[in-house]
C-alpha positions in Angstrom: -23.2 -49.1 67.3 -24.2 -47.0 64.3 -27.3 -45.2 63.1 -28.6 -43.3 60.2 -26.0 -44.7 57.7 -28.5 -43.8 54.9 -26.9 -46.0 52.1 -23.5 -44.5 52.5 -20.9 -47.1 51.8 -17.9 -44.8 51.4 -16.1 -42.3 53.7 -17.6 -38.8 53.9 -15.5 -35.6 53.7 -15.9 -33.2 56.6 -14.3 -29.9 57.7 -12.6 -29.4 61.0 -11.2 -26.4 62.8 -7.5 -26.5 63.7 -5.9 -24.7 66.7 -4.8 -21.8 64.5 -8.3 -21.2 63.1 -7.8 -22.8 59.7 -10.3 -25.2 58.1 -9.0 -28.7 57.5 -10.9 -31.1 55.2 -10.5 -34.9 55.5 -12.5 -38.1 54.8 -14.2 -39.4 57.9 -15.4 -42.9 58.7 -16.3 -45.4 56.0 -16.9 -49.1 56.2 -13.2 -50.1 56.1 -12.3 -47.8 58.9 -15.3 -48.7 61.1 -14.7 -52.4 60.6 -11.2 -52.0 61.8 -12.6 -50.6 65.1 -15.1 -53.4 65.4 -12.5 -56.1 64.8 -10.1 -54.5 67.3 -12.8 -54.3 70.0 -14.0 -57.9 69.3 -10.5 -59.1 69.9 -10.5 -57.3 73.3 -14.0 -58.3 74.3 -15.7 -61.5 73.0 -19.0 -60.3 74.4 -19.0 -57.2 72.1 -22.4 -56.5 70.5 -22.9 -54.6 67.2 -26.1 -52.7 66.9 -27.7 -50.5 64.1 -30.4 -48.1 65.3 -32.3 -47.5 62.1 -32.3 -45.6 58.8 -29.9 -48.1 57.2 -31.2 -47.2 53.8 -32.0 -44.3 51.4 -30.3 -40.9 51.5 -27.8 -41.7 48.9 -29.6 -42.5 45.6 -26.3 -43.3 43.7 -26.4 -46.5 45.9 -30.0 -47.0 46.8 -31.5 -46.5 43.4 -29.3 -49.3 41.9 -29.6 -51.8 44.7 -32.7 -50.9 46.8 -31.0 -51.6 50.1 -29.2 -54.9 49.2 -25.7 -53.3 49.3 -26.6 -51.8 52.7 -27.6 -55.2 54.0 -24.2 -56.5 52.7 -22.5 -53.8 54.7 -24.3 -54.8 57.9 -23.4 -58.4 57.2 -19.8 -57.3 57.0 -20.2 -55.6 60.4 -21.9 -58.8 61.7 -24.7 -56.8 63.3 -26.3 -58.5 66.3 -29.5 -56.4 66.4 -31.1 -53.7 64.2 -34.4 -51.7 64.1 -36.2 -50.0 61.3 -36.1 -46.2 60.9 -38.6 -44.0 59.2 -36.8 -44.2 55.9 -37.2 -48.0 55.8 -40.9 -47.1 55.2 -40.3 -44.6 52.3 -41.4 -47.2 49.7 -44.3 -48.7 51.4 -44.6 -52.2 52.8 -43.0 -53.8 49.8 -39.9 -51.7 50.2 -39.7 -52.5 53.9 -40.2 -56.2 53.3 -37.5 -56.1 50.6 -34.9 -54.6 53.0 -35.8 -57.1 55.8 -35.4 -59.9 53.3 -32.0 -58.5 52.2 -30.9 -58.4 55.8 -31.9 -62.0 56.4 -29.9 -63.0 53.3 -26.7 -60.9 53.8 -26.7 -60.2 57.6 -28.1 -63.5 59.1 -26.6 -62.7 62.5 -28.7 -59.5 62.8 -31.9 -59.9 64.8 -34.7 -57.6 63.6 -36.1 -56.0 66.8 -39.7 -54.7 66.4 -41.6 -54.1 69.6 -44.1 -51.6 68.2 -45.1 -52.3 64.6 -48.0 -54.5 63.5 -49.2 -55.2 60.0 -52.4 -56.5 58.5 -52.9 -60.1 57.1 -52.5 -59.0 53.5 -49.2 -57.0 54.2 -46.2 -57.8 52.0 -44.2 -57.8 55.3 -44.3 -61.5 56.2 -41.3 -61.2 58.5 -42.0 -58.6 61.2 -39.1 -59.5 63.5 -39.3 -60.2 67.2 -41.0 -58.2 69.9 -38.1 -58.8 72.2 -35.0 -61.1 72.4 -33.2 -62.5 75.4 -29.5 -63.4 75.0 -26.9 -64.7 77.5 -23.9 -62.4 77.6 -21.0 -62.9 79.9 -23.2 -65.1 82.2 -26.0 -62.5 82.3 -29.4 -62.7 80.7 -30.1 -59.5 78.6 -33.4 -58.6 77.0 -33.5 -56.4 73.9 -36.3 -54.3 72.5 -36.7 -52.1 69.4 -38.9 -49.1 68.6 -39.1 -46.7 65.7 -40.7 -43.3 65.2 -44.4 -43.6 64.2 -45.3 -39.9 64.1 -42.4 -39.2 61.7 -43.2 -42.3 59.6 -46.8 -41.2 59.2 -45.9 -37.6 58.5 -42.8 -38.0 56.4 -42.7 -41.6 54.9 -45.1 -43.9 53.1 -46.3 -46.6 55.4 -49.1 -48.9 54.2 -52.6 -48.2 55.6 -52.5 -51.5 57.5 -49.4 -50.6 59.5 -50.0 -49.6 63.1 -47.7 -48.7 65.9 -48.2 -48.9 69.7 -46.7 -46.2 72.0 -43.1 -46.8 72.9 -43.2 -46.4 76.7 -46.4 -48.4 77.2 -45.1 -51.2 74.9 -41.6 -51.5 76.2 -42.8 -51.4 79.9 -45.2 -54.2 79.1 -42.6 -56.3 77.4 -39.9 -55.8 80.0 -42.4 -56.8 82.7 -43.0 -60.0 80.7 -39.3 -60.6 80.6 -38.6 -59.8 84.3 -38.2 -63.5 85.1 -36.0 -64.1 82.0 -33.6 -61.2 82.1 -32.1 -58.8 84.6 -30.6 -56.3 82.1 -32.8 -54.5 79.5 -31.6 -52.7 76.4 -33.7 -50.6 74.1 -32.7 -49.9 70.5 -34.6 -46.7 69.5 -35.1 -44.7 66.3 -37.1 -42.0 68.0 -34.5 -39.2 68.2 -32.5 -37.9 71.1 -35.2 -35.5 72.4 -37.9 -38.2 72.4 -35.4 -40.6 74.1 -34.5 -38.1 76.7 -38.2 -37.4 77.4 -39.0 -41.1 77.7 -36.0 -42.2 79.6 -37.5 -41.5 83.0 -40.7 -43.3 82.1 -39.2 -46.7 81.3 -39.4 -49.0 84.3 -36.6 -51.4 83.5 -34.5 -50.1 80.6 -30.8 -49.8 81.4 -29.4 -48.8 78.0 -30.9 -46.8 75.1 -29.0 -47.1 71.8 -30.6 -44.3 69.7 -30.9 -42.9 66.2 -33.0 -40.7 64.0 -31.8 -37.2 65.1 -28.2 -37.8 63.7 -26.9 -36.5 67.0 -23.1 -36.1 67.2 -22.5 -37.0 70.8 -19.1 -36.8 72.4 -16.1 -34.4 72.5 -16.5 -32.9 69.0 -17.4 -29.3 69.9 -13.8 -28.2 70.4 -13.2 -29.0 66.7 -16.0 -26.9 65.3 -18.5 -29.7 64.9 -21.9 -29.7 66.6 -21.5 -31.9 69.6 -24.3 -30.9 71.9 -24.8 -34.2 73.8 -22.5 -36.2 76.0 -21.3 -39.7 75.3 -22.7 -41.5 77.1 -25.6 -39.6 78.6 -26.2 -40.9 82.2 -29.9 -40.7 83.2 -32.3 -42.5 85.5 -35.2 -44.8 84.6 -38.6 -44.8 86.3 -37.3 -47.2 89.0 -34.6 -44.7 89.9 -31.7 -46.8 88.5 -29.0 -45.4 86.3 -29.5 -45.6 82.6 -26.9 -45.1 79.8 -28.0 -43.4 76.5 -26.0 -43.1 73.3 -26.2 -42.1 69.6 -23.6 -42.1 66.8 -24.2 -39.3 64.4 -24.8 -40.3 60.7 -23.6 -41.7 57.4 -21.0 -44.1 58.8 -18.7 -41.2 59.9 -18.8 -42.3 63.6 -19.0 -45.6 65.5 -20.0 -45.6 69.2 -18.2 -47.8 71.7 -20.3 -48.1 74.9 -19.1 -50.0 78.0 -21.6 -50.5 80.9 -20.9 -52.1 84.3 -23.7 -53.8 86.3 -24.1 -55.0 89.8 -25.2 -58.5 90.7 -28.9 -57.5 90.4 -28.5 -56.1 86.9 -28.5 -52.5 87.9 -26.2 -50.1 86.1 -23.1 -49.1 88.2 -21.3 -47.0 85.5 -21.5 -45.9 81.9 -18.3 -45.2 80.0 -16.9 -45.4 76.5 -16.4 -43.0 73.6 -17.4 -42.4 70.0 -14.7 -42.9 67.3 -14.4 -40.8 64.1 -11.7 -42.3 61.9 -9.9 -39.7 59.8 -7.9 -40.3 56.6 -5.1 -38.0 57.6 -2.9 -39.0 54.7 -5.2 -37.2 52.2 -6.1 -34.2 54.3 -5.9 -30.6 52.9 -6.8 -27.1 53.9 -9.6 -25.2 52.2 -7.2 -22.4 51.5 -6.4 -21.9 47.9 -3.4 -24.0 46.8 -3.8 -26.7 49.3 -4.3 -30.2 47.7 -5.0 -33.6 49.2 -1.9 -34.9 50.9 -0.6 -31.3 51.6 2.2 -32.1 54.2 1.1 -29.3 56.5 -2.5 -30.5 56.4 -1.5 -34.0 57.0 0.5 -32.9 60.1 -2.5 -30.9 61.3 -4.8 -33.9 60.9 -2.3 -36.1 62.8 -2.2 -33.5 65.5 -6.0 -33.7 66.0 -5.8 -37.4 66.2 -3.0 -37.2 68.8 -4.9 -34.7 71.1 -5.5 -36.1 74.5 -9.2 -37.1 74.8 -9.7 -36.5 71.0 -12.7 -38.4 69.4 -10.6 -38.8 66.3 -8.5 -41.9 65.4 -6.3 -42.7 62.5 -8.2 -44.5 59.7 -6.8 -48.1 59.6 -8.8 -49.7 56.7 -9.8 -53.4 56.9 -8.9 -54.5 53.4 -11.3 -57.4 53.3 -14.2 -54.9 53.4 -13.0 -53.3 50.2 -13.0 -56.7 48.5 -16.6 -57.4 49.5 -18.0 -54.0 48.7 -15.9 -53.7 45.5 -18.6 -55.1 43.1 -21.2 -52.8 44.4 -18.9 -49.7 44.3 -17.8 -50.5 40.8 -21.4 -50.6 39.6 -22.1 -47.2 41.2 -19.0 -45.8 39.5 -20.1 -47.1 36.1 -23.2 -44.9 36.4 -21.3 -41.7 37.3 -20.6 -38.9 34.8 -19.3 -35.3 34.9 -22.2 -32.9 34.5 -20.6 -29.6 35.4 -18.9 -27.7 38.2 -19.8 -26.2 41.5 -18.3 -22.8 41.8 -18.4 -22.6 45.6 -19.0 -24.8 48.6 -22.7 -25.0 49.5 -24.1 -26.0 52.9 -27.1 -28.3 53.5 -27.6 -27.2 57.1 -31.2 -27.2 58.2 -31.3 -25.2 61.5 -29.8 -21.7 61.4 -27.6 -22.5 64.4 -26.3 -25.8 63.0 -22.7 -26.1 61.9 -22.1 -26.7 58.2 -19.9 -29.8 58.0 -18.1 -28.8 54.8 -17.5 -25.2 55.9 -17.2 -25.7 59.7 -19.4 -22.7 60.4 -23.1 -22.0 61.0 -25.3 -20.8 58.1 -27.9 -18.5 59.6 -29.9 -18.3 56.3 -30.6 -22.1 56.1 -29.8 -24.6 53.4 -27.7 -23.1 50.7 -28.0 -26.3 48.6 -31.8 -25.9 48.7 -31.5 -22.3 47.5 -29.1 -23.2 44.6 -31.2 -26.2 43.5 -34.3 -24.1 43.7 -32.9 -21.5 41.4 -32.1 -24.3 38.9 -35.6 -25.7 39.2 -37.1 -22.2 38.5 -34.8 -21.7 35.5 -35.0 -25.2 33.9 -38.7 -25.7 34.4 -39.6 -22.6 32.3 -42.6 -22.3 34.6 -42.5 -18.5 34.9 -42.6 -19.0 38.7 -40.2 -17.0 40.8 -40.6 -18.9 44.1 -39.3 -22.3 45.1 -40.4 -23.7 48.5 -38.8 -26.9 49.7 -38.2 -28.9 52.9 -34.6 -28.8 54.1 -34.4 -32.6 54.5 -34.9 -33.1 50.8 -31.3 -31.9 50.3 -29.1 -34.5 52.0 -25.5 -33.4 51.6 -23.3 -30.4 51.2 -21.9 -29.6 47.8 -18.1 -29.2 47.5 -16.5 -26.7 45.1 -15.2 -28.5 42.0 -16.6 -31.2 39.7 -20.3 -31.9 39.9 -21.3 -35.4 38.7 -24.3 -37.6 38.2 -23.6 -39.2 41.6 -23.4 -35.7 43.2 -27.0 -35.1 42.2 -28.1 -38.4 43.5 -26.4 -37.8 46.8 -28.0 -34.4 47.3 -31.5 -35.2 46.1 -32.0 -39.0 46.5 -35.8 -39.2 46.7 -36.9 -38.8 43.1 -39.2 -35.9 44.0 -41.1 -34.3 41.2 -41.2 -30.6 41.1 -44.7 -29.2 40.6 -46.4 -25.8 40.4 -49.1 -24.8 42.8 -51.0 -21.5 43.1 -51.5 -20.1 46.6 -52.3 -16.7 48.1 -49.9 -14.7 50.2 -51.9 -15.5 53.3 -51.9 -19.2 52.5 -48.1 -19.1 52.0 -47.6 -17.4 55.3 -49.9 -19.9 57.1 -48.1 -22.8 55.4 -44.7 -21.6 56.7 -46.2 -21.1 60.2 -48.0 -24.5 60.3 -44.9 -26.4 59.1 -42.7 -24.7 61.8 -45.3 -25.4 64.5 -45.1 -29.1 63.6 -41.3 -29.1 63.4 -40.7 -27.1 66.6 -42.5 -29.8 68.6 -39.4 -32.0 68.1 -36.8 -29.9 66.4 -34.0 -32.4 66.5 -35.9 -35.1 64.7 -38.2 -33.0 62.5 -35.8 -30.3 61.3 -35.9 -31.9 57.8 -39.1 -30.0 57.3 -37.7 -26.5 57.9 -38.8 -24.4 55.0 -36.0 -23.5 52.5 -35.7 -22.3 48.9 -35.5 -19.1 47.0 -37.6 -16.2 45.9 -38.9 -15.6 49.4 -37.6 -15.0 52.9 -39.0 -15.2 56.4 -37.9 -14.4 60.0 -37.8 -17.5 62.2 -38.3 -17.8 65.9 -37.9 -21.1 67.7 -40.3 -20.2 70.5 -43.4 -18.0 71.1 -46.8 -17.9 69.5 -45.5 -16.6 66.2 -42.7 -18.8 64.8 -42.7 -17.2 61.4 -42.9 -13.5 60.6 -41.8 -10.8 58.1 -42.4 -12.9 55.0 -41.1 -11.2 51.9 -41.2 -12.0 48.2 -38.5 -11.4 45.6 -39.5 -8.9 42.9 -38.4 -8.9 39.3 -35.6 -6.4 40.0 -34.1 -8.7 42.7 -35.3 -6.6 45.6 -37.6 -8.0 48.3 -41.0 -6.6 49.4 -43.5 -7.7 52.0 -45.8 -10.5 51.0 -49.3 -9.3 49.9 -51.9 -11.5 51.7 -54.5 -11.3 48.9 -52.1 -11.7 46.0 -51.7 -15.1 44.2 -48.3 -16.6 43.7 -47.2 -19.5 41.5 -44.8 -21.6 43.7 -42.7 -24.6 42.7 -42.6 -27.3 45.4 -41.5 -30.9 45.6 -44.4 -33.3 45.3 -43.3 -34.8 48.6 -44.6 -31.7 50.6 -47.4 -31.4 48.0 -48.7 -34.6 49.6 -48.8 -32.8 53.0 -45.7 -34.4 54.4 -43.4 -32.8 57.0 -46.1 -30.6 58.4 -47.2 -29.1 55.1 -50.7 -30.4 55.6 -52.5 -27.6 53.8 -50.6 -28.4 50.5 -52.1 -31.9 50.7 -55.5 -30.4 50.2 -54.5 -28.7 46.9 -53.9 -30.0 43.4 -50.7 -29.2 41.5 -51.2 -27.2 38.2 -48.2 -28.6 36.4 -45.5 -31.3 36.8 -42.0 -30.6 35.5 -40.5 -34.0 36.2 -38.0 -35.1 38.8 -35.7 -32.7 40.7 -32.6 -34.5 39.3 -33.8 -34.2 35.7 -34.3 -30.4 36.1 -30.7 -30.1 37.5 -29.3 -32.2 34.6 -31.2 -29.9 32.2 -29.9 -26.7 33.8 -26.3 -28.0 33.8 -26.5 -29.0 30.2 -27.3 -25.4 29.4 -25.2 -23.5 31.9 -22.3 -25.8 32.8 -22.2 -24.9 36.5 -24.4 -24.5 39.5 -25.6 -20.9 40.1 -23.7 -18.7 42.5 -25.9 -17.6 45.4 -27.0 -14.0 45.6 -29.9 -12.1 47.2 -31.5 -12.9 50.5 -31.5 -16.4 52.0 -34.8 -18.0 52.8 -34.3 -17.4 56.6 -33.7 -13.7 56.8 -33.2 -13.8 60.5 -33.6 -16.2 63.4 -34.0 -15.8 67.1 -34.3 -18.0 70.2 
């Protein structure tokens, strides 16, 4: 099972901590490597199911902007998915965009059943195919029922659903459907794009569900913590449903870096006896290198270190063994993407796109207490290239999708970092409004931090202290002065602030911005970066205070 692949059809470079404390960089996952795992497991177990738990698309505009989800459907056809659900990002382009992706899946991944237990649309909706409420399949002599739910609150707050799209509550809906299927199936599986916190909270409320295959929160479950990666959840998590029976719950990170392999045993009545399995993260050890100066891809010492990680007893890493037929089928799509790439400048340093202050930066293998560095650097470019005279950029962390690696910075780099074609606009707000805006956003986000952390305020020209609990989540807001120093925000003063039009529409908890009108539109975020790089040749080096000046529990 996979989730939150987000239009990534290539391996993704990550950083890992070795036993001697060095940082090792290697490519992880990718379609060829994941397919080799799928094929090996299918040979061992003919009853294997392949499931995708939502957010198959968007998040990498170098791919999505060219093919609008078709190449992603091709990928899931290669995997021969059995079931899939929609995530919030399948709703980013309204009903027409959702319908287009479902159509692509029907064309390129005909084996994949679209599970939709909770979404209804109006009679005039472009979505003519709304999937099935549930599906029952015979597997190994057992009747198994499957259900699928997505994340309505996040869709309404963060995406662009059509007005005639409505969602029913997950627990109520699934319990009703499983009761209807009680005479047809003894095993019940839920594919959920509600995030790990929501799934954990709902697990004990489901009457009949035996397995939850999850997505949305990008949770890296399994034994990754020893290698410097955030691995705060077990694989699988063993819980109990409302009937007191064991339940298995899993999730498989993001971007096709990881594939989960869950094995569940049942008694004759269809009750879970045991949950086992593991996540696999394939590593391209042959091209590994250290982040130390002088280490290049294929550095023999780095290759040995990567092989050692793979050989560790109980390690979640495996050697990348590419399935070459996958390269042939994805080749035309990848070549088209490469044709649109071009060198624009350089990145003088690694930049992290981490959202939460405690989150480990994948490219640096360390936490970044000040929040998204990519957001800060891009914000500085927006301020400069816009010529707006503004000195503050306020963004949402989830608008900046990937880390930036030191070295060449290309057209596809921009589209990977900022894939949503947001326009950068100017708005005038008072100091008290800015403070309230930060607090309101964090109040919305903190209600489900794992799934909503994309809204965490980031940027440049301001800073704030963040608390994850208590009545005051945001305090000590400061503004950058002309000399580069920071001073307390003045409640009655007016500030010109650049923001993405996404949060200007009130998304991600920035409701108050939705009630204001922008004073000026400077074009897309990507165009402003192109303009900046044409003049300066490289991304700015970070200096001054980060947006999050301090954070507490």
